[in-house]
C-alpha positions as CSV (number, residue, x, y, z in Angstrom):
1,M,0.0,0.0,0.0
2,A,1.3,3.5,-0.9
3,K,2.2,5.7,2.1
4,T,0.6,8.7,0.5
5,L,-2.5,9.4,-1.5
6,K,-3.0,12.5,-3.6
7,T,-6.5,13.2,-4.8
8,D,-7.4,16.2,-7.0
9,M,-10.6,17.9,-6.0
10,V,-12.6,20.9,-7.1
11,A,-14.3,23.5,-4.9
12,N,-18.0,24.0,-5.7
13,K,-20.5,25.9,-3.5
14,G,-18.4,25.5,-0.3
15,R,-17.8,21.8,-0.8
16,L,-15.0,19.7,-2.3
17,S,-15.9,17.2,-5.0
18,M,-13.9,14.7,-7.0
19,R,-14.5,12.3,-9.8
20,P,-16.2,9.1,-8.7
21,V,-13.2,6.9,-9.6
22,L,-11.0,9.0,-7.4
23,A,-13.5,8.9,-4.5
24,A,-13.6,5.1,-4.8
25,G,-9.8,5.0,-4.7
26,R,-9.7,7.2,-1.6
27,I,-12.2,5.1,0.2
28,N,-10.3,1.9,-0.8
29,W,-7.0,3.5,0.5
30,I,-8.6,4.5,3.8
31,S,-10.2,1.1,4.3
32,K,-6.8,-0.6,4.2
33,L,-5.4,1.4,7.1
34,K,-5.0,-0.4,10.4
35,D,-7.1,0.9,13.2
36,G,-5.3,3.6,15.1
37,T,-3.0,4.5,12.2
38,P,-2.4,8.3,12.4
39,V,-3.1,10.1,9.2
40,T,-2.6,13.7,8.2
41,E,-4.7,15.3,5.5
42,T,-3.4,18.5,4.0
43,L,-5.5,20.7,1.6
44,E,-3.7,23.0,-0.7
45,I,-4.9,25.2,-3.6
46,T,-3.5,23.7,-6.8
47,R,-2.0,26.2,-9.2
48,R,-2.4,25.5,-12.9
49,P,0.9,24.8,-14.7
50,K,2.3,27.4,-17.1
51,T,0.4,27.7,-20.3
52,Y,1.9,27.4,-23.8
53,Q,1.1,31.1,-24.3
54,Q,3.3,31.9,-21.2
55,V,6.1,29.9,-22.5
56,K,5.9,31.7,-25.9
57,M,5.8,35.0,-24.1
58,I,8.9,34.2,-22.0
59,F,11.0,32.7,-24.8
60,G,9.5,34.3,-27.9
61,L,9.1,37.8,-26.5
62,M,11.0,38.5,-23.2
63,I,14.2,36.6,-23.9
64,K,14.2,37.2,-27.7
65,D,13.5,40.9,-27.5
66,T,16.1,41.3,-24.7
67,L,18.8,39.6,-26.7
68,E,17.9,41.6,-29.9
69,Q,17.8,45.0,-28.1
70,A,20.9,44.2,-26.1
71,A,22.8,43.5,-29.3
72,E,21.5,46.7,-30.9
73,K,22.6,48.7,-27.9
74,N,25.8,46.9,-27.5
75,I,24.9,45.7,-24.0
76,G,26.9,42.7,-22.8
77,V,27.1,40.7,-19.6
78,E,29.3,43.3,-17.9
79,E,26.9,46.2,-18.6
80,L,23.9,44.2,-17.5
81,L,25.6,43.1,-14.2
82,V,26.7,46.6,-13.5
83,Y,23.2,47.9,-14.1
84,L,21.7,45.2,-11.8
85,I,24.2,45.8,-9.1
86,D,23.8,49.6,-9.2
87,H,20.0,49.5,-9.2
88,H,18.7,46.4,-7.6
89,I,21.1,45.1,-4.9
90,P,21.0,46.9,-1.6
91,K,24.3,48.6,-0.7
92,G,26.1,48.0,2.6
93,Q,24.8,44.4,3.0
94,E,27.0,41.6,4.2
95,L,27.7,38.8,1.8
96,T,25.8,35.6,2.5
97,E,26.3,32.0,1.4
98,D,23.0,32.0,-0.5
99,F,24.0,35.2,-2.3
100,L,27.4,33.9,-3.4
101,H,25.8,30.6,-4.4
102,E,23.4,32.3,-6.8
103,L,26.1,34.8,-7.9
104,A,28.4,31.9,-8.9
105,Y,25.7,30.6,-11.3
106,V,25.3,34.1,-12.8
107,I,28.9,35.0,-13.2
108,C,30.1,31.5,-14.0
109,P,27.3,30.0,-16.1
110,T,27.6,26.3,-16.6
111,T,25.5,24.5,-19.3
112,D,25.1,21.0,-20.5
113,D,25.7,19.8,-24.1
114,E,22.4,21.2,-25.2
115,G,23.0,24.7,-23.7
116,R,20.7,24.3,-20.7
117,R,21.8,25.7,-17.3
118,V,23.3,23.1,-14.9
119,T,23.3,23.6,-11.2
120,L,25.9,21.9,-9.0
121,S,23.7,19.0,-8.1
122,K,23.7,17.9,-11.8
123,M,27.3,18.9,-12.8
124,N,29.9,16.4,-13.8
125,T,33.5,16.8,-12.5
126,E,34.6,18.8,-15.5
127,Q,31.8,21.3,-15.1
128,A,32.4,21.6,-11.4
129,A,36.1,22.2,-11.9
130,R,35.3,24.9,-14.5
131,L,32.8,26.6,-12.1
132,F,35.4,26.5,-9.3
133,E,38.2,27.9,-11.5
134,S,36.1,30.6,-13.0
135,F,34.8,31.8,-9.7
136,R,38.2,31.6,-8.2
137,N,39.7,33.7,-11.0
138,I,36.9,36.3,-10.8
139,V,37.2,36.9,-7.0
140,A,41.0,37.0,-7.3
141,G,40.6,40.3,-9.0
142,I,39.3,41.9,-5.8
143,G,42.0,40.2,-3.7
144,I,40.2,37.1,-2.5
145,V,42.5,34.1,-2.8
146,I,40.8,30.7,-2.8
147,P,43.4,28.0,-2.3
148,D,43.6,24.8,-4.3
149,P,42.8,22.1,-1.7
150,N,44.3,19.4,-3.9
151,P,46.1,20.1,-7.2
152,E,44.9,16.7,-8.5
153,W,41.2,17.1,-7.8
154,R,40.4,18.2,-11.3
155,H,41.7,14.9,-12.7
156,L,40.0,12.5,-10.3
157,S,37.4,10.3,-12.0
158,E,33.8,10.6,-11.3
159,I,32.5,8.3,-8.6
């Protein structure tokens, strides 16, 4: 027996309703519980997934137009980052681990063979080494020296 049961319902006139086949499955699931088994029921409002129109708007309009206009105006990564830093990041704030984590992905973009962004949890050893070296070289420019813990780590095989 599955430990969880997820049932989609719809609110109608102050009541929740579900398709009969789902109601039968819910009753069947509950009937298999041993007496005294603690169960938690959580209700949450389900948000519809993004629409095809939204995807078209994001990739066909927002990203495409930004790239086209940035090219026309000769705006590159440096200019965009300077603008973002000057206008949207509060001054005088202490650096945090979360901020540096996100910053590493922005200033040292890592992509897979198909050009999609890869986060550390999905990186292979080559990608992780490239991220480390890139970040290390960038912060060296402001006097932060990140030591190499093991000169051979880049060449260790994946586990």
